[in-house]
N, C-alpha and C positions, 0 to 999 in steps of 0.2 A: 277561199277564205271563210273561216268559221268564226261564228260567235263566241267569245268567252263566256259560257254559261257559269256564272258565279254561283257558290254554293249559300250565300247568306244575303239578307237583305242588308243594303248600305245604311239603311236609317236606324232599324232596330235589332239588326244581327240574327233575325228568326231564320231559321234554316229554310233553304228553297230547293225543293225537289226538282230534280232535272226534268221530270214530266209533269211537274205540278204547276198551279197558276204562279206566275211571275210576271212583272213588268220590266222594261228594259228602254233605255234611251238608245240615241245614235253613237253615244260614246261607251256604251256596254255597261252603264251604271245599272244595278239590278236592286229591284225593290218588290216586297211583299204586296198582295193586294191591299190590306188596311193602311199600309204607308202610302202606297200610291193614291188611294182616295183622299187622305189627309192632305197629301201635296196637289190635289186637283189633278192628278196626272202630270205634272211638272217635274222635272228632275231638280232635286235640291242642289246638284254639284254643277249642272250646266245649264239649267233653265231650258233643257231641250223636252220634247214630247214624250211621254212615257206611253209606251204601247205594249200590248201582250207579247211576251216573249214565246217564240216558237217552242214546241215540244220535241224530243229527240225520240226516234223509236228504236 
């Protein structure tokens, strides 16, 4: 089972590079760093914890 690596922040629509810094919750909602900090690492959609998304090689 692979994570869905979404290409844009769910809050501000900023592009998210596949190998760049991004954050994700357990439902695969994706956020950029500034939005994650603004949300205090809590997903705006499901209230889950936002953690750093793994990078692909």
